[in-house]
Phi, psi and omega in degrees: 000007182242032182301128177083358181288150179274319178208168183220132174263122182244120177263110180233144171262105187244160174233169183294342181260005184257105179288144179237126179241127181253127173242090184205154174263009178294144186273349186205132178236148167235136178235124175267118181245120182260352186238345184199156172275149177252122185295136175092355179251153179254165180247148173269189186293345178266359184086013181272135179285142186241131172243129179087187183253141178297145173278118183260025178273225187293336182238067186290139178294127179086003185287350181276358181287127182271137177283114179243012182275122180283141173291167183230131171278114185263345180199137179204131182208144172223164178299150180287331179225157179202146173253013178234146176289339177267116187249134180285142173267107186274340177205137176203100182236147181207161179220157178207154181295335177245308179168143177280133182241357181200149180231143182212139174241134178223167176254016179231151181276355180293126182294125179284159173275165179295340180260007181297153178289139173114348179297142181234144178287340181241158179293131178291143179268333180217165172221134183251120175273166181262337183222164176277169179126188178278127185233148172241130181245134182251130180253132181229155170222161177222166176243181185294336180277358180090008176285132180249135182288168162287162183270158167240136187247158174213149184244149178215143174252116183257120178251162180294134176295141185269143177290149176243342180201188177206158176258153181221113182228163179168183182290163181250350179199165177185181183261154175299144180060022177234131180295132181289169167290171185291135163268143187234129177241124185227112173296149181277000174192192182297135184217137172239119182150194181241153170234125185247136177246113185255124180274150173208166180113173186295335181263007187269358182305126177084358180266118180282161173295146179257123180247117180254130183251129179244139179235093180049052186219143172258007187287136180295147173236153183235160173204166178229166172230156177229091181295145176247353180230136178291146178145183181272147180229130174250126177254113185253123182272150171212168181214160182273352180258212180248027180289149169282122185289145172287166178288164179287156174249147182243131185229134179252121178268111182275142177295142178268180178282123180292162177287170179280150174302153180240171178053045181283127178229130176239123178252120183286144174228196178281100183066009178224166175219135176263126186242132173232152177199165177256150180297152179299149176292330180243124183262007179081008179092005180212154182298139176282129184251356180185161178232153176239131178244127178237164180227158175235122354294163183287173177113358179291162183223131178286123180270322179202158175208150178258203175290113184303143002262052174287175187304144175240135177257126183243128177261132180281000000 
């Protein structure tokens, strides 16, 4: 009545004097003996006597045992200090009675579930924090049965990366007595100290040095200049730290249009007029080198002139 069966469990109350003869084609027997040992048979972990070999196919003997052994993180290390938010994982080792199937790093001591987001099939090479400061990193592993290990921790102190240089950009020209476009100074990383821009050249008269102060910051700062004299200006950078200085910038201050002469007086004569006037209050940022006098109707001719703007005699 057991045609095609893989194994049979037989419960018998046997004694040492009771011979048992099996006539069956079954491949595996179990006998539970409560009163005597049966010579020549072995016992399984439950104390059950075994006849024959277990079938290790689809219905393997003992396959119903659940893996409840947690994996163990045996080694975990990161650098003690870092100037980058991305920290290298220098060691991450683990073991399990069957095999490790997942790796996870967190910044909290709360044990993750086997289904938590972030598990990786391979060991992570780096971990990226969001802010600087003292950090604790927790390493976890899991196995195929969903068992999650206890954590192993490592600490790192992340400081702001230090600047090594800075960029200096800005306009190349503008007009006298006109505020320039922005010049921009940008450290290539966090910097504490000053960066000074010193002007020189024919157009630099009256322009003070610009001192920019940074406090543990990589943020760009800007400044402007307002030349009062036409000419070339060189802005040379220097710094109070150990930064590599950017190159100098060259700016050309163009002369503006001078104002009109004032206090103009013309005294008529016989076919002539004597004209006097005062120099403009604003010369455009450069010395005035000449004046032009015209008449309406046109055709007048300057007969004489003194040191401008002294009187000019104009003949009609």
